[in-house]
DRENBA-996400 format. One record per residue (C-alpha): x, y, z. Coordinates in pm, 1 decimal, decimal comma. Each point is the difference from the previous one (the first is absolute). Example, Ala and Ser with C-alpha at 12.3 -4.5 7.8 and 13.67 -1.06 7.14 Angstrom:
BEGIN
         X         Y         Z
    1230,0    -450,0     780,0
     137,0     344,0     -66,0
END
This chain:
BEGIN
         X         Y         Z
      -8,6      -6,7      26,3
     133,6     314,4    -123,4
      76,1     309,4     291,2
    -267,7     310,2     -30,6
      40,6     293,8    -167,9
      76,8     293,5     229,9
     156,6      55,0     335,4
     241,5    -375,6     161,1
    -108,0     -50,8     333,5
     339,1    -174,9      53,4
     175,4     339,5     -66,6
    -304,0     170,2     203,4
      29,1    -265,2     303,6
     445,3      64,6      -5,3
    -111,4     384,5      13,8
    -179,8     -33,7     299,8
     249,2    -226,8     156,8
     291,9     203,1     -68,8
     -98,6     332,0       2,7
    -318,7     -17,9     139,8
      66,2     282,4     274,9
      51,3     270,0    -257,1
    -364,9    -117,1    -171,9
     179,9     -85,1    -396,0
    -243,6    -331,4     -16,3
    -323,5     239,6      -3,3
     152,7     250,6    -218,5
     112,2    -307,1    -214,4
    -413,0    -102,8     -13,6
     -97,4     367,9     -98,0
    -113,9      49,3     385,0
     206,7     315,1      99,5
    -205,6     150,1     247,9
      50,4    -308,7     224,8
     368,4     -12,7     -94,9
      11,0     349,4     126,4
    -164,2     -92,6     322,0
     242,5    -289,0      49,5
     289,7     249,1     -81,3
    -160,3     233,6     251,5
     -38,8    -243,8     335,6
     403,7    -210,0    -101,1
     101,7     397,2      81,9
    -244,2      99,0     331,9
     127,2    -335,4     107,2
     341,7      27,6    -101,4
      59,2     386,9     171,2
    -259,2    -117,1     282,8
     193,8    -363,1      69,5
     208,3     154,0     258,6
    -405,0      47,1     181,2
    -193,4    -364,4      42,5
    -251,4     163,3    -192,4
     274,1      11,6    -338,5
     -57,6    -367,1      37,2
    -350,8     -53,5     -72,9
      74,0     186,3    -317,4
     246,6    -210,6    -130,7
    -146,7    -340,2     108,0
    -328,5     145,6    -209,2
     158,7      35,2    -315,7
     236,6    -301,8     102,6
    -350,5    -210,1      21,9
    -173,9     134,5    -320,7
     296,1     -62,8    -228,7
       1,0    -374,2     139,9
    -335,6     -26,5     -48,8
       0,0     171,0    -335,9
     323,1    -222,0     -60,6
    -179,5    -360,0      85,8
    -354,5     179,0    -181,6
     230,5      66,7    -347,0
     164,8    -397,6     -35,8
    -317,4    -151,5     102,7
    -262,6     171,6    -241,8
     -90,3    -235,3    -275,5
      80,7     186,9    -394,7
    -320,1      62,8     -51,7
    -105,4     193,3     293,3
     354,8     163,8      -6,0
     -81,4     101,4    -355,7
    -362,5     134,6      13,3
     156,8     228,4     318,7
     301,1     104,8    -100,1
      -8,9      51,2    -404,3
     226,0     166,6    -201,5
END
């Protein structure tokens, strides 16, 4: 079976895993609002990491990226092509 045309789910999953804190995978999938949200949460988290509140932001970003990574890898090709067209 040929892979559907459009965005690559392997590329999106790798971007979520390695560069997720920067929201790169969301920009790749044409979701700039969520990408900017992840960047803002990461900056706030790292800026306030000396305080307890910063870790809540960072853990939230890490959980979102992990969920995205797993979701992208487990989504079937038809659902992926419907949700993220070229």
